[in-house]
C-alpha positions as CSV (number, residue, x, y, z in Angstrom):
1,M,8.4,-1.5,-23.7
2,A,7.3,-1.2,-20.1
3,L,4.8,-3.7,-19.0
4,N,1.0,-2.5,-18.5
5,L,-0.8,-4.1,-15.8
6,L,-3.6,-2.5,-16.2
7,H,-5.8,-5.1,-17.7
8,S,-3.7,-8.1,-17.4
9,N,-5.6,-9.6,-14.9
10,D,-8.8,-7.8,-14.4
11,R,-12.2,-6.7,-15.9
12,Y,-12.5,-3.1,-17.4
13,G,-14.0,-0.4,-14.9
14,L,-14.8,-3.3,-12.4
15,Y,-14.0,-4.2,-8.7
16,P,-12.4,-7.1,-8.4
17,D,-14.5,-10.0,-6.4
18,S,-13.1,-9.4,-3.1
19,W,-14.6,-9.1,0.6
20,Y,-13.9,-5.7,0.1
21,A,-15.5,-5.0,-2.8
22,A,-18.8,-7.0,-1.9
23,T,-18.8,-4.6,1.5
24,A,-18.3,-1.3,0.1
25,N,-20.0,1.7,0.8
26,R,-20.4,2.2,-3.0
27,L,-20.4,5.3,-4.4
28,A,-21.8,6.2,-7.9
29,P,-19.5,6.2,-10.8
30,F,-17.7,9.3,-12.3
31,G,-17.9,9.3,-15.9
32,S,-15.4,9.6,-18.1
33,L,-13.5,12.5,-19.5
34,N,-14.5,13.5,-22.7
35,G,-13.5,16.7,-24.9
36,D,-10.6,18.9,-23.8
37,V,-10.3,20.3,-20.2
38,R,-7.7,22.4,-18.6
39,A,-7.1,22.4,-14.9
40,D,-3.9,24.2,-12.2
41,V,-2.9,20.1,-11.5
42,C,-3.4,16.6,-13.4
43,I,-3.2,13.8,-11.3
44,V,-3.2,10.1,-12.8
45,G,-4.2,7.3,-10.7
46,A,-6.9,7.4,-8.2
47,G,-5.7,5.2,-5.4
48,Y,-4.2,6.8,-1.9
49,T,-1.6,8.9,-3.5
50,G,-3.6,10.5,-6.2
51,L,-6.9,10.5,-4.0
52,S,-5.2,12.7,-1.1
53,A,-3.3,14.9,-3.6
54,A,-6.5,15.6,-5.1
55,L,-7.7,15.8,-2.0
56,H,-5.3,18.8,-0.2
57,L,-4.9,20.4,-3.3
58,A,-9.1,21.2,-3.8
59,E,-8.9,22.2,-0.6
60,A,-6.5,24.6,-1.0
61,G,-8.2,26.5,-3.9
62,L,-6.6,24.9,-6.8
63,S,-8.2,23.2,-10.0
64,V,-7.9,19.7,-9.9
65,V,-8.7,16.6,-12.5
66,L,-7.8,13.4,-11.3
67,L,-7.7,10.7,-14.1
68,E,-8.3,7.1,-13.1
69,A,-8.1,4.1,-16.1
70,H,-10.7,1.8,-14.0
71,R,-12.2,2.9,-10.8
72,V,-11.6,5.0,-8.0
73,G,-9.6,2.5,-5.3
74,F,-9.2,-0.5,-8.1
75,G,-5.6,-1.1,-7.5
76,A,-3.7,-2.4,-4.7
77,S,-5.5,0.9,-2.4
78,G,-8.7,-1.4,-2.4
79,R,-7.4,-4.6,-2.3
80,N,-4.5,-4.7,0.1
81,G,-4.1,-5.9,3.8
82,G,-5.3,-2.5,5.3
83,Q,-2.4,-2.4,7.9
84,L,-1.5,1.3,9.1
85,G,2.1,0.5,9.7
86,S,4.5,2.8,12.1
87,G,7.7,4.6,10.5
88,Q,8.8,3.4,7.0
89,R,8.7,0.5,5.4
90,L,12.5,-0.1,5.7
91,D,13.3,-0.6,9.3
92,Q,15.0,2.5,11.5
93,Q,18.2,0.5,11.9
94,G,18.0,0.1,8.5
95,L,17.3,3.7,7.5
96,E,20.1,4.8,10.3
97,A,22.6,2.9,7.9
98,L,21.6,4.0,4.8
99,M,20.8,7.6,5.6
100,G,22.7,8.6,9.1
101,D,20.7,8.9,12.2
102,P,19.5,12.8,11.5
103,E,17.9,11.7,8.0
104,A,16.5,8.7,9.9
105,A,14.7,10.8,12.4
106,K,13.3,13.0,9.8
107,L,12.0,9.9,8.3
108,W,10.4,8.7,11.4
109,Q,8.8,11.8,12.0
110,L,7.3,11.7,8.8
111,G,6.4,7.9,9.2
112,E,4.5,9.2,12.4
113,Q,2.7,11.8,10.6
114,A,1.6,9.4,7.6
115,K,-0.4,7.5,10.3
116,D,-2.0,10.7,12.4
117,L,-2.9,12.1,8.5
118,V,-4.6,8.8,7.9
119,K,-6.6,8.8,11.3
120,G,-7.1,12.2,11.4
121,L,-8.9,12.2,7.3
122,I,-10.7,9.1,8.6
123,Q,-12.2,11.3,11.7
124,R,-12.6,14.6,9.9
125,H,-14.5,13.1,7.1
126,Q,-16.5,10.8,9.0
127,I,-14.7,7.8,6.8
128,K,-16.8,4.5,7.5
129,C,-14.1,2.0,7.2
130,D,-13.6,0.2,10.7
131,L,-11.0,1.8,11.7
132,K,-8.9,-0.1,14.4
133,P,-5.7,0.1,16.7
134,G,-3.4,-2.6,17.2
135,V,-0.8,-4.3,15.0
136,A,1.6,-7.2,16.0
137,W,4.4,-8.1,14.6
138,T,5.5,-12.0,15.3
139,G,8.6,-14.1,14.6
140,S,8.7,-17.7,14.3
141,S,12.4,-18.4,15.2
142,A,14.3,-17.6,18.4
143,A,16.5,-15.2,15.9
144,E,13.2,-13.7,14.4
145,V,11.5,-13.1,18.1
146,A,15.0,-11.5,19.3
147,Y,15.5,-9.2,16.2
148,L,12.2,-8.4,16.6
149,Q,12.1,-7.4,20.6
150,G,15.6,-5.7,19.8
151,Y,13.7,-3.3,17.7
152,G,11.2,-2.6,19.7
153,H,13.5,-1.3,22.6
154,H,15.4,0.3,19.9
155,L,12.1,2.3,19.1
156,Q,11.6,2.8,22.7
157,D,14.8,4.0,23.7
158,R,16.3,5.8,20.6
159,Y,13.1,7.5,19.2
160,G,10.8,7.8,22.7
161,Y,7.6,5.4,20.7
162,G,5.8,4.4,23.8
163,D,2.8,2.6,22.2
164,L,4.6,-0.9,21.8
165,D,4.5,-4.1,23.9
166,I,7.4,-6.4,23.8
167,L,6.2,-9.8,23.3
168,D,7.3,-12.8,24.9
169,Q,5.9,-16.3,23.7
170,Q,3.0,-16.3,26.3
171,A,2.1,-12.7,25.6
172,C,2.3,-13.5,21.8
173,H,-0.2,-16.4,22.1
174,Q,-2.6,-14.3,24.0
175,I,-2.8,-12.3,21.1
176,C,-2.7,-15.0,18.1
177,P,-2.7,-18.8,19.5
178,S,-1.1,-20.1,16.4
179,P,2.1,-22.6,17.2
180,A,4.0,-20.9,14.6
181,Y,4.9,-17.7,16.5
182,H,6.7,-17.5,19.6
183,G,7.4,-13.7,20.3
184,G,7.4,-10.0,19.0
185,I,6.1,-7.1,19.5
186,L,2.3,-5.0,19.4
187,D,2.3,-1.6,18.1
188,H,-0.8,0.0,19.5
189,G,-0.1,3.3,17.4
190,A,-0.5,1.3,14.3
191,A,-4.0,-0.1,12.9
192,H,-6.0,-1.7,10.4
193,L,-9.0,-0.5,8.3
194,H,-11.2,-1.8,5.2
195,P,-9.2,-0.5,2.4
196,L,-11.3,0.1,0.0
197,N,-14.2,2.3,1.8
198,Y,-11.4,4.2,3.1
199,A,-10.4,5.1,-0.7
200,L,-13.6,5.5,-1.2
201,G,-14.2,8.1,1.8
202,L,-11.2,10.1,0.0
203,A,-13.1,10.1,-3.0
204,Q,-16.1,11.2,-2.0
205,A,-14.2,14.1,0.2
206,A,-12.0,14.9,-2.7
207,A,-15.3,15.2,-5.0
208,A,-17.1,17.4,-2.3
209,A,-14.0,19.6,-2.1
210,G,-13.8,20.6,-5.8
211,A,-11.7,18.0,-7.5
212,R,-13.2,16.7,-10.9
213,I,-12.7,12.4,-10.8
214,Y,-12.8,10.8,-14.1
215,E,-13.5,7.3,-14.0
216,Q,-12.4,4.6,-17.1
217,S,-10.6,7.4,-18.2
218,E,-7.2,6.0,-19.0
219,V,-4.1,8.1,-20.0
220,L,-2.5,7.2,-23.2
221,D,0.6,9.6,-23.2
222,I,1.7,12.5,-21.6
223,E,3.6,15.5,-23.6
224,P,5.8,17.4,-21.2
225,G,6.5,21.1,-21.3
226,A,5.8,24.6,-19.7
227,Q,1.8,23.1,-19.5
228,V,1.9,19.1,-19.5
229,K,-0.5,17.8,-22.1
230,L,-2.1,14.3,-21.4
231,R,-4.6,12.1,-23.9
232,T,-7.0,10.1,-23.4
233,E,-9.4,7.6,-25.5
234,H,-12.1,10.5,-25.8
235,G,-10.6,13.3,-24.4
236,S,-7.2,15.9,-23.5
237,L,-6.3,17.6,-20.7
238,T,-3.5,20.5,-20.1
239,A,-2.7,21.5,-16.9
240,D,0.4,23.4,-15.3
241,H,1.5,20.8,-12.9
242,L,1.5,17.0,-13.1
243,I,1.2,14.2,-10.4
244,L,1.7,10.7,-11.3
245,A,0.5,8.2,-8.6
246,C,0.2,5.0,-10.9
247,N,2.2,3.0,-8.4
248,G,1.9,-1.0,-9.8
249,Y,0.2,0.3,-12.9
250,L,2.5,2.9,-14.7
251,G,2.9,1.0,-17.7
252,G,5.2,3.2,-19.8
253,L,4.0,6.5,-18.9
254,N,7.5,7.6,-17.2
255,S,10.6,5.4,-18.1
256,Q,12.3,6.7,-15.1
257,V,9.6,5.5,-12.6
258,A,9.2,2.5,-14.4
259,A,13.4,1.7,-13.6
260,R,12.7,2.2,-10.3
261,V,9.4,1.0,-9.4
262,M,8.3,-2.7,-10.2
263,P,4.9,-4.2,-10.3
264,I,4.4,-7.5,-8.3
265,N,1.2,-9.4,-7.5
266,N,0.1,-10.1,-3.8
267,F,-3.2,-12.6,-3.2
268,I,-5.5,-12.4,0.2
269,V,-8.6,-14.8,0.8
270,A,-11.4,-14.1,3.0
271,T,-12.8,-17.3,4.9
272,E,-16.4,-17.9,5.6
273,P,-17.1,-16.0,9.3
274,L,-15.6,-17.8,11.9
275,G,-18.0,-17.2,14.6
276,D,-16.7,-18.1,18.4
277,E,-13.6,-20.0,16.5
278,A,-12.6,-16.7,15.4
279,A,-10.5,-16.5,19.1
280,R,-8.2,-19.8,18.2
281,V,-6.9,-17.1,15.3
282,L,-7.2,-13.7,17.2
283,A,-8.1,-13.0,20.4
284,Q,-7.7,-9.5,20.2
285,D,-8.6,-6.9,17.5
286,V,-5.5,-6.5,16.0
287,A,-3.8,-7.4,13.0
288,V,-0.8,-9.4,11.8
289,A,2.3,-9.6,9.8
290,D,5.2,-12.0,10.4
291,S,8.8,-11.3,9.5
292,K,9.3,-13.9,7.0
293,F,10.7,-12.6,3.7
294,V,7.6,-13.4,1.9
295,V,5.5,-12.1,4.6
296,N,2.1,-13.5,6.0
297,Y,-0.2,-11.1,7.3
298,F,-3.8,-11.3,8.5
299,R,-6.5,-9.9,11.0
300,L,-10.1,-10.5,11.4
301,S,-13.1,-9.1,9.4
302,A,-15.8,-7.2,11.3
303,D,-17.7,-9.9,10.6
304,K,-15.4,-12.6,12.2
305,R,-13.8,-13.7,9.0
306,L,-9.9,-14.3,8.6
307,L,-8.7,-12.0,6.3
308,F,-5.1,-13.6,5.1
309,G,-2.7,-12.8,2.2
310,G,0.2,-14.7,1.7
311,G,1.4,-17.1,-1.0
312,E,4.2,-16.7,-3.3
313,S,3.5,-16.1,-7.3
314,Y,5.9,-15.5,-9.7
315,G,4.7,-14.3,-13.1
316,Y,2.3,-11.0,-13.9
317,K,-0.8,-13.3,-14.6
318,F,-2.5,-13.8,-11.3
319,P,-2.6,-17.8,-10.6
320,A,-5.4,-19.8,-11.7
321,N,-6.2,-20.6,-8.3
322,I,-5.4,-18.0,-6.0
323,E,-7.2,-19.9,-2.8
324,A,-4.7,-22.7,-3.1
325,V,-1.7,-20.1,-3.4
326,V,-2.9,-18.5,-0.1
327,R,-4.3,-21.8,1.8
328,K,-0.7,-23.3,1.7
329,P,0.8,-20.6,4.1
330,M,-2.6,-20.0,5.8
331,T,-2.8,-23.9,7.0
332,Q,0.6,-23.4,8.2
333,I,0.3,-20.7,10.5
334,F,-3.7,-22.0,11.6
335,P,-3.6,-26.2,11.1
336,H,-6.8,-26.4,12.4
337,L,-8.6,-24.1,9.4
338,R,-7.1,-26.8,6.6
339,D,-10.7,-27.4,5.9
340,V,-12.3,-24.1,6.6
341,K,-14.4,-22.7,3.5
342,I,-13.0,-20.1,1.8
343,D,-15.4,-17.1,0.7
344,Y,-13.4,-14.9,-1.3
345,A,-10.0,-15.2,-3.3
346,W,-8.4,-11.9,-5.1
347,G,-5.0,-10.7,-6.4
348,G,-3.9,-7.3,-6.7
349,T,-0.4,-5.6,-7.9
350,L,1.8,-3.5,-5.8
351,G,5.1,-1.4,-6.6
352,I,8.4,-2.3,-4.7
353,T,11.6,-0.6,-5.1
354,M,15.1,-2.2,-4.7
355,K,15.5,-0.2,-1.3
356,R,11.9,-1.2,0.0
357,M,11.4,2.8,0.2
358,P,9.1,4.8,-1.5
359,Y,10.3,6.6,-4.9
360,L,9.2,10.1,-4.6
361,A,10.7,12.2,-7.5
362,R,10.3,15.6,-9.2
363,L,10.7,14.3,-13.1
364,S,10.7,17.8,-14.3
365,A,10.1,21.3,-13.0
366,N,6.2,20.8,-13.0
367,I,5.8,16.9,-12.6
368,L,5.8,14.7,-9.7
369,S,5.9,11.4,-8.6
370,A,5.0,9.3,-5.9
371,S,5.4,5.2,-5.9
372,G,6.8,2.1,-5.0
373,Y,5.5,1.9,-1.1
374,S,6.4,-2.0,-1.4
375,G,3.4,-2.9,0.8
376,H,3.4,-0.1,3.1
377,G,1.1,2.3,1.1
378,V,-1.7,2.7,3.9
379,G,-0.2,5.8,5.2
380,T,2.6,6.1,3.2
381,A,0.7,6.8,0.2
382,T,-1.8,9.1,1.7
383,H,1.2,11.0,3.2
384,A,3.1,11.0,-0.2
385,G,0.3,12.9,-2.0
386,Q,-0.2,15.5,0.7
387,L,3.5,16.0,0.7
388,M,3.2,16.8,-3.4
389,A,0.3,18.8,-2.8
390,L,2.5,21.0,-0.5
391,A,5.1,20.7,-2.8
392,I,3.3,22.2,-5.6
393,Q,2.1,25.3,-3.2
394,G,6.5,25.9,-2.6
395,Q,6.1,23.9,0.2
396,A,8.5,21.1,-0.5
397,E,10.3,20.1,3.0
398,G,8.6,16.7,3.5
399,F,8.8,15.7,-0.6
400,E,12.8,16.6,-0.5
401,T,13.4,14.7,2.5
402,M,11.6,11.6,1.1
403,A,13.2,12.5,-2.2
404,R,16.3,12.1,-1.0
405,V,16.2,8.0,-0.1
406,P,18.3,6.4,-2.5
407,A,16.3,4.7,-5.5
408,P,18.5,2.6,-7.3
409,A,17.1,1.5,-10.8
410,F,16.3,-2.3,-10.9
411,P,19.5,-4.0,-12.6
412,G,19.0,-4.4,-16.5
413,G,16.1,-2.2,-16.4
414,A,12.5,-2.9,-17.1
415,S,13.2,-6.4,-19.1
416,L,15.6,-8.2,-16.4
417,R,14.3,-6.6,-13.2
418,S,11.5,-9.4,-13.2
419,P,13.5,-12.8,-13.6
420,L,16.1,-11.3,-11.3
421,L,13.5,-10.4,-8.6
422,V,12.0,-14.4,-8.9
423,L,15.4,-15.6,-8.3
424,A,15.8,-13.1,-4.9
425,M,12.1,-13.8,-3.9
426,T,12.8,-18.0,-4.4
427,W,15.9,-18.0,-2.6
428,Y,14.6,-15.7,0.5
429,A,11.8,-18.4,0.1
430,L,13.5,-21.3,0.7
431,R,15.5,-19.7,3.6
432,D,11.7,-19.3,5.0
433,R,10.9,-22.9,4.7
434,L,14.4,-23.8,6.1
435,G,13.8,-21.7,9.2
436,V,17.3,-20.0,8.5
């Protein structure tokens, strides 16, 4: 029985008590599915993947229904660190080793297309989501700094990527004054944004294009066939094509995906507004992610709060005190914030894979799925939605390139994958703490 996290940590149909939800460009709720409905394409899950697929399919003139168990942008799409990164989740050297140079080059180009797609959608649909350029990757040890700087040179030399600055310690501290960091790279082509407002903007655009969106319409079962049939509590839907866009909230809807995409939780806090003190955290308005296995990631909000994500938690229930979990790594990076007031603390569920690359799959002739973005979803999920929309229209090259990335099942299936992940992450977290 696959674990269903749709109702494990949240109140039904309500956004979490996050800074994002508190500052959202709220949309009027979409109604629930009632009665029997017909569509060319049904999409399950209204995060970036599903919203992008709905928008692109509706713009192409297809009849689209999008079903969401809670609210649009409810899951990871409305809770994440808001970083729009370059390339793929696995770095290019890893992809070259895994797939060979020609496929790795294709995947780099797809990653760049994903970034451009997000920026283009925000511009075209006038989505107000505080899009700003710049993401820095920082290292805490000499080995981490050497790796990051070497990777920066690799992107410049092998891929002609010119939007990078290589940071020595002084240049790093001119961006982020934390004594924990000693160098890295700054990616001017990457960006950061308000993730929930971006999702809500996509929903508004998809609805305007003609997609029918139903909230609080959890899919209870799926009957495959020449026409796919889905059932919710108060309705049913028949469609020629189905897209599963559920990521960490798939539950038991498809065992093939569930074996390869594991839900894990992550946590973010928002401090009180820091005012002039914000410059002691970030002297430039860029986002930061460090090179630890249990990644710390942070940026400043529009009102000068520190939005800091990190902390370890094993198990599917959110910890009782999320603030304490995240404050620990936050104060390791910024000791002077030890007593700062935390105004918001929230958790969310994302999907990871064994290879830390998304799992795109054609599950049957008329069922597609994309998930497992492993913390790189702002661009990749948006792009995956577009790639599936194109594949349904017969243009499957980009989708098939992503689908060729190996996606092994987690050992032991759903029952063993969580204990194994706990062991692995505990080991890597210990390495982080020991600095090895």
